[in-house]
FIMAR-971325 format. One record per residue (C-alpha): x, y, z. Coordinates in steps of 0.25 Angstrom, whole numbers, padded with zeros to 4 digits. Each point is the difference from the previous one (the first is absolute). Example, Ala and Ser with C-alpha at 12.3 -4.5 7.8 and 13.67 -1.06 7.14 Angstrom:
! FIMAR-971325
REC     px     py     pz
REC   0049  -0018   0031
REC   0006   0014  -0002
END
This chain:
! FIMAR-971325
REC     px     py     pz
REC  -0147  -0342   0236
REC  -0011   0008   0007
REC  -0012   0002  -0009
REC  -0004   0014  -0003
REC  -0014   0005   0001
REC  -0006   0012  -0005
REC   0000   0012   0009
REC  -0014   0006   0003
REC   0004   0013  -0007
REC   0008  -0007  -0011
REC  -0012  -0001  -0009
REC  -0001   0016   0001
REC   0014   0001  -0004
REC  -0001  -0010  -0011
REC  -0011   0008  -0006
REC   0007   0013   0002
REC   0013  -0005  -0007
REC  -0008  -0006  -0012
REC  -0005   0014  -0002
REC   0014   0004  -0004
REC   0002  -0009  -0012
REC   0000   0012  -0010
REC   0008   0009   0009
REC   0014  -0004   0005
REC   0002   0014   0006
REC  -0012  -0001   0009
REC   0004  -0014   0004
REC   0015   0005   0004
REC  -0005   0011   0008
REC  -0011  -0008   0007
REC   0008  -0013   0003
REC   0013   0005   0006
REC   0002   0007   0013
REC   0005   0014  -0006
REC   0004   0009   0011
REC  -0005  -0009   0012
REC   0009   0002   0012
REC   0008  -0012   0004
REC  -0002  -0006  -0014
REC   0012  -0002  -0011
REC  -0007   0011  -0007
REC  -0001   0010   0011
REC   0008   0010  -0007
REC  -0006  -0002  -0014
REC  -0013   0007  -0004
REC  -0002  -0008  -0013
REC   0006  -0004  -0013
REC   0011   0009  -0007
REC  -0005   0009  -0011
REC   0005  -0010  -0011
REC  -0007  -0011   0006
REC  -0013   0008   0001
REC   0001   0003  -0015
REC   0003  -0014  -0004
REC  -0012  -0005   0009
REC  -0009   0010  -0006
REC   0005  -0004  -0014
REC  -0004  -0015   0003
REC  -0014   0004   0005
REC  -0003   0009  -0012
REC   0005  -0012  -0009
REC  -0010  -0009   0006
REC  -0012   0009   0000
REC   0003   0002  -0015
REC   0000  -0015  -0002
REC  -0013  -0001   0007
REC  -0006   0011  -0010
REC   0006  -0008  -0012
REC  -0006  -0013   0005
REC  -0014   0007   0001
REC   0001   0005  -0014
REC   0004  -0014  -0005
REC   0015   0003  -0002
REC   0012  -0008   0005
REC   0006   0005   0013
REC   0015   0003  -0001
REC   0012  -0005   0008
REC   0006   0010   0009
REC   0015   0001  -0003
REC   0007   0009   0010
REC   0015   0003   0001
REC   0008   0008   0010
REC   0015   0003  -0001
REC   0005   0007   0013
REC   0012   0004   0008
REC   0003  -0008   0013
REC  -0009   0000   0012
REC  -0013   0004  -0005
REC  -0009  -0011   0005
REC  -0001  -0009  -0012
REC  -0001  -0013   0007
REC  -0011   0006   0009
REC  -0008   0004  -0012
REC   0000  -0014  -0006
REC  -0004  -0006   0014
REC  -0012   0009   0000
REC  -0004  -0004  -0014
REC   0001  -0014   0003
REC  -0008   0001   0013
REC  -0010   0009  -0006
REC  -0003  -0010  -0011
REC   0000  -0012   0009
REC  -0009   0006   0010
REC  -0010   0007  -0009
REC  -0002  -0011  -0011
REC  -0001  -0014   0006
REC   0005  -0010  -0010
REC   0010   0010  -0006
REC   0015  -0004  -0002
REC   0012   0008   0002
REC   0014  -0004  -0005
REC   0012   0007   0006
REC   0014   0000  -0006
REC   0013   0007   0001
REC   0014   0001  -0007
REC   0006  -0010   0009
REC  -0004  -0012   0009
REC   0007   0008   0012
REC  -0008   0012  -0003
REC  -0013  -0007   0000
REC   0002  -0008   0012
REC   0007   0010   0009
REC  -0007   0013  -0004
REC  -0012   0000  -0009
REC  -0008  -0011   0006
REC   0003   0003   0014
REC  -0005   0014  -0003
REC  -0013  -0006  -0004
REC   0000  -0009   0013
REC   0003   0013   0008
REC  -0012   0008  -0005
REC  -0009  -0012   0001
REC   0003  -0001   0015
REC  -0001   0015   0002
REC  -0014   0000  -0007
REC  -0014  -0001   0006
REC  -0001  -0013  -0008
REC   0011  -0007   0007
REC  -0009  -0012   0004
REC  -0003  -0002  -0015
REC   0013  -0006  -0004
REC   0006  -0013   0001
REC   0015   0002  -0001
REC   0009  -0010  -0008
REC   0015   0001  -0003
REC  -0002   0007  -0014
REC  -0015   0003   0000
REC  -0013   0005   0007
REC  -0013  -0007  -0001
REC  -0014   0003   0006
REC  -0003  -0005   0014
REC  -0009  -0012   0001
REC  -0011   0008   0007
REC   0000   0010  -0011
REC  -0001  -0010  -0011
REC  -0011  -0007   0007
REC  -0007   0013   0003
REC   0000   0005  -0014
REC  -0003  -0014  -0006
REC  -0013   0000   0008
REC  -0005   0013  -0005
REC   0007   0003  -0014
REC   0005  -0014  -0005
REC   0014   0006  -0002
REC   0011  -0010  -0005
REC   0013   0000   0008
REC   0008  -0009  -0009
REC   0008   0012  -0006
REC  -0002   0010   0011
REC   0014   0003   0005
REC   0012   0009   0000
REC   0012  -0008  -0005
REC   0015   0004  -0001
REC   0004  -0006  -0013
REC   0014  -0003  -0005
REC   0004   0001  -0014
REC   0010  -0008  -0008
REC   0008   0007  -0011
REC   0003  -0014  -0006
REC  -0014  -0005   0000
REC  -0009   0013  -0001
REC  -0013  -0009  -0003
REC   0001  -0005   0014
REC  -0004   0014   0005
REC  -0014  -0002  -0006
REC  -0011  -0003   0010
REC  -0015   0000   0002
REC  -0011   0011  -0004
REC  -0010   0006   0008
REC  -0014   0005  -0005
REC  -0002   0009   0012
REC   0013   0008   0001
REC   0014  -0002  -0004
REC   0013   0008   0003
REC   0014  -0003  -0003
REC   0010   0009   0008
REC   0015   0002  -0004
REC   0009   0005   0010
REC   0013   0005  -0005
REC  -0005  -0002  -0013
REC   0012   0005  -0007
REC   0007  -0013   0003
REC  -0010  -0010  -0005
REC   0004  -0006  -0013
REC  -0007   0004  -0013
REC  -0005  -0014  -0003
REC  -0008  -0001   0013
REC  -0009   0012  -0004
REC  -0008  -0006  -0011
REC  -0002  -0012   0009
REC  -0005   0009   0011
REC  -0009   0006  -0011
REC  -0007  -0013  -0001
REC  -0007   0001   0013
REC  -0009   0010  -0005
REC  -0009  -0007  -0010
REC  -0013   0001   0009
REC  -0008   0013  -0004
REC  -0002   0005   0015
REC   0000   0014   0003
REC   0011  -0002   0011
REC   0012  -0004  -0008
REC   0013   0007   0005
REC   0014  -0002  -0004
REC   0009   0009   0008
REC   0015   0001  -0002
REC   0008   0009   0009
REC   0015   0002   0002
REC   0013   0008   0001
REC   0003   0002  -0015
REC   0013  -0007   0000
REC   0001  -0005  -0014
REC  -0001   0009  -0013
REC  -0007  -0012  -0008
REC  -0009  -0011   0002
REC  -0015  -0001   0002
REC  -0001   0009   0012
REC   0008   0011  -0007
REC  -0010  -0002  -0012
REC  -0012   0003   0009
REC   0005   0015  -0001
REC   0005   0000  -0014
REC  -0005  -0009  -0011
REC  -0012  -0006   0007
REC  -0003   0013   0008
REC  -0014   0001  -0007
REC  -0004  -0013   0007
REC   0005   0003   0014
REC  -0005   0010   0010
REC   0015   0005   0003
REC   0006   0010   0009
REC   0014   0003   0006
REC   0002   0004   0015
REC   0011   0008   0005
REC   0004  -0005   0014
REC   0001   0015   0005
REC  -0015   0002  -0003
REC  -0004  -0009   0011
REC  -0001   0010   0012
REC   0002  -0010   0011
REC   0014  -0004  -0005
REC   0013   0006   0004
REC   0005   0009  -0011
REC   0014  -0002   0005
REC   0001  -0014  -0005
REC  -0003   0004  -0014
REC   0009   0012   0001
REC   0011  -0009   0004
REC  -0001  -0008  -0012
REC   0000   0012  -0009
REC   0012   0006   0006
REC   0008  -0014   0000
REC  -0003  -0004  -0015
REC  -0004   0013  -0006
REC  -0014   0006  -0005
REC   0000  -0006  -0013
REC   0006  -0014   0004
REC  -0007  -0013  -0002
REC   0000  -0002   0015
REC  -0008   0013   0002
REC  -0009  -0003  -0011
REC  -0004  -0014   0005
REC   0000   0002   0015
REC  -0005   0015   0001
REC  -0007   0004  -0013
REC  -0007  -0013  -0004
REC   0006   0001  -0013
REC   0006  -0011  -0008
REC   0015   0000  -0002
REC   0006   0004  -0013
REC   0009  -0012  -0001
REC  -0001  -0014   0005
REC   0012  -0009   0002
REC  -0003  -0009  -0012
REC  -0006   0011  -0009
REC   0009   0002  -0012
REC  -0006   0014  -0003
REC  -0006   0009   0011
REC  -0015   0004   0000
REC   0004   0014   0003
REC   0008   0002  -0012
REC  -0011  -0007  -0009
REC  -0010   0010   0006
REC   0009   0012  -0002
REC   0001  -0005  -0015
REC  -0015   0000  -0001
REC  -0001   0014   0006
REC   0012   0006  -0008
REC  -0003   0010  -0011
REC   0003  -0004  -0014
REC   0010   0007  -0008
REC   0000  -0005  -0014
REC   0014  -0004  -0006
REC  -0002   0001  -0015
REC   0014  -0006  -0002
REC  -0002  -0013   0007
REC  -0003  -0013  -0008
REC  -0014  -0006   0001
REC   0001  -0014   0005
REC  -0010  -0011   0001
REC   0001  -0011   0010
REC  -0008  -0013  -0001
REC  -0002  -0010   0011
REC  -0008  -0012  -0006
REC  -0010  -0008   0008
REC   0006  -0013   0006
REC  -0007  -0012  -0007
REC  -0012   0009  -0001
REC  -0001   0001   0015
REC   0004   0014   0003
REC  -0002   0013  -0008
REC   0007   0004  -0012
REC   0004   0015   0002
REC   0006   0010  -0009
REC   0007   0012   0006
REC   0006   0013  -0006
REC   0011   0009   0005
REC   0006   0012  -0006
REC   0012   0004   0009
REC  -0006   0003   0014
REC  -0014   0000  -0006
REC  -0008  -0014   0003
REC  -0013   0008   0001
REC  -0004   0006  -0013
REC  -0004  -0013  -0007
REC  -0010  -0009   0006
REC   0005  -0014   0002
REC  -0007  -0011  -0008
REC  -0005  -0012   0007
REC  -0005  -0013  -0005
REC  -0003  -0012   0009
REC   0001  -0014  -0005
REC   0004   0003  -0014
REC   0006  -0010  -0010
REC   0013   0001  -0007
REC  -0006   0005  -0013
REC  -0009   0010   0007
REC   0011   0006   0008
REC   0008   0002  -0012
REC  -0011   0007  -0007
REC  -0002   0009   0013
REC   0015   0003  -0001
REC   0000   0003  -0015
REC  -0012   0010   0002
REC   0007   0007   0011
REC   0013   0001  -0008
REC  -0008   0006  -0012
REC  -0008   0010   0009
REC   0011   0005   0009
REC   0013  -0002  -0009
REC   0009  -0004   0011
REC   0015   0001  -0002
REC   0003  -0013   0006
REC  -0008  -0012   0005
REC   0004  -0010   0011
REC  -0008  -0013   0002
REC   0003  -0010   0010
REC   0004  -0012  -0008
REC  -0003  -0011   0011
REC  -0013  -0008  -0001
REC  -0009   0005  -0011
REC   0009   0012  -0003
REC   0009  -0008  -0009
REC  -0011  -0003  -0010
REC  -0006   0014   0001
REC   0014   0006  -0004
REC   0001  -0010  -0012
REC  -0014   0004  -0005
REC   0003   0015   0001
REC   0014  -0002  -0007
REC  -0006  -0008  -0011
REC  -0009   0013  -0003
REC   0012   0009   0000
REC   0000   0006   0014
REC   0013   0002   0007
REC  -0001  -0007   0014
REC   0011  -0002   0011
REC  -0003  -0012   0008
REC   0003   0001   0015
REC   0005  -0013   0006
REC  -0003   0003   0015
REC   0005  -0014   0004
REC   0014   0003  -0005
REC   0012   0004   0009
REC   0001   0015   0003
REC   0009   0009  -0008
REC   0005   0005   0013
REC   0001  -0013   0008
REC   0008   0008   0011
REC  -0014   0006   0004
REC  -0011  -0009  -0006
REC  -0003  -0015  -0001
REC  -0009   0000  -0013
REC  -0003   0010  -0011
REC  -0014   0002   0006
REC   0005   0005   0013
REC   0010   0009  -0008
REC  -0011   0007  -0008
REC  -0008   0002   0013
REC   0013   0006   0006
REC   0001   0010  -0012
REC  -0015   0003   0002
REC   0002   0002   0015
REC   0011   0010  -0003
REC  -0009   0007  -0010
REC  -0012   0001   0010
REC   0005   0013   0008
REC  -0001   0008  -0013
REC  -0012  -0008  -0006
REC  -0014   0005  -0003
REC  -0010  -0012   0002
REC  -0015   0000  -0003
REC  -0011  -0001   0011
REC   0000  -0015  -0002
REC  -0003  -0009   0013
REC   0005  -0013  -0006
REC   0013   0006  -0005
REC   0003   0007   0013
REC  -0003  -0013   0007
REC   0009  -0008  -0009
REC   0011   0009   0002
REC   0000   0002   0015
REC  -0003  -0014   0003
REC   0011  -0007  -0008
REC   0008  -0008   0010
REC   0015  -0004  -0001
REC   0012  -0006   0008
REC   0015   0001  -0001
REC   0006  -0014  -0003
REC   0013  -0006   0005
REC   0007   0007  -0011
REC  -0005   0013   0004
REC  -0009   0001  -0012
REC  -0014   0006   0000
REC  -0010  -0010  -0004
REC  -0015   0003  -0002
REC  -0010  -0010   0005
REC  -0005  -0008  -0012
REC  -0015   0003  -0005
REC  -0004  -0013   0005
REC   0005   0003   0014
REC  -0007   0013   0000
REC  -0013  -0006  -0004
REC   0002  -0011   0010
REC   0002   0010   0011
REC  -0012   0007  -0003
REC   0005   0012  -0008
REC  -0004  -0003  -0014
REC   0007   0000  -0013
REC   0007   0014  -0002
REC  -0004   0000  -0015
REC  -0001   0016  -0001
REC   0014   0003   0007
REC   0006  -0012  -0008
REC  -0005   0007  -0013
REC   0006   0013   0004
REC   0013  -0007   0004
REC   0002  -0005  -0014
REC   0003   0014  -0005
REC   0012   0000   0008
REC   0006  -0013  -0006
REC   0010   0008  -0009
REC   0005   0014  -0001
REC  -0006   0008  -0011
REC   0005   0012  -0007
REC  -0006   0014   0002
REC  -0006   0005  -0013
REC   0005   0013  -0007
REC  -0010   0008  -0009
REC   0005  -0007  -0012
REC  -0003  -0014   0005
REC  -0013   0004   0005
REC  -0004   0005  -0014
REC   0004  -0013  -0006
REC  -0008  -0009   0009
REC  -0009  -0009  -0008
REC  -0013  -0007   0004
REC   0007  -0012   0005
REC   0011  -0002   0009
REC   0013   0006  -0005
REC   0011  -0009  -0006
REC   0015   0000   0001
REC   0001   0010   0012
REC   0011   0000   0010
REC  -0007  -0001   0013
REC   0007   0007   0012
REC  -0009   0008   0009
REC   0011   0008   0006
REC   0007   0005  -0012
END
């Protein structure tokens, strides 16, 4: 190998580039041959508008971190999520961020991942190599198969002047393992740290908390950027725009807003699949699809239920559903429903409560709201809770979710069956603004078994796949375990302070 040496003018370039450590936009504008005849960017004057906006957001975040540090406060992690239609320059943007941090902050670490090994090896990392070769700093890099490292002359030059450590100074393409997420963990950097997710919608939920562990050092330059076509209406990338939207700098980009793109490509998609199709939402608008292939209830229908105007139904019975905590690990949740209305009474949530405590909570709720019927899941600690309540005179209906379904031609177990009834109810339902409930309802996965029966994923599998335990939705689902009669005015006047006894429960009579 020919030994590289510093070019006479290289020191000036190094000094110039180091001056962009807080300003990725100026770095991008300076480092690449925008508009230069004969260059690959001859017909490009600069980044696209959405890229300019994102680069400015990063710059402003870093400047705010500097201000926080000067006042003795802790600098914040930059979490940026972008969902988009196809062909907007996602991989190019990630390449710029990787090269900016690498070049302006010696000893910084950049981890680059994608939804699949093929995407990472054939698209994402080659894009970084392409922009590195195209840049003014092309001599700064030593290229390896799945990483970029600083050239030996650059390391030597900086060590002689500033004592930088090159041990963790690199851009590395890193694969993940769904079966062994802890293997994704890696080093930390006190100078600067970036984790870049390309096609983030396809990165499993259990990888995200491991990635978060890269950011323990309190540096001003900490960036976590997730960018993707929004192909999955659930998962961690989806939650960047929903349940976790307060923590993420997020935006959706319509492919048609990129003026350099051919609008006919997008119009063809719309004509072929329809304006409101999931294909158009994902490929053109940068919107999440309404229904994933494995989702039992569509996100769109759940969101419609949240937005739906409530029309009270005075003749509907008030039902109370209880999902006890599993071995004290999950949350015990109490939910109320009166016909289409699951909104008017706030849910009652108790994490990690004992059998006796949950029985007390249920008794208090019954005495306060006087439900016409109470359904409690009887598996786990639910059985003892029911016994305590019945001993005190409360009329309770146990729900055996692990039993065979009453309609075996459609459902495998009773749990799937009550979720199926809830799914049929959703198009007329009125749900509260409750992120956890919305997530539970719209992320529940299912399969069709060899007998043609619908079967929900067990709670343990949901948690193992990174979705969390659907405690809120399971509590609401309890209210669909039996059919309960509508109330006439006489029945309503006879209601007592405790659950009614000796009532014929048939919801549709």
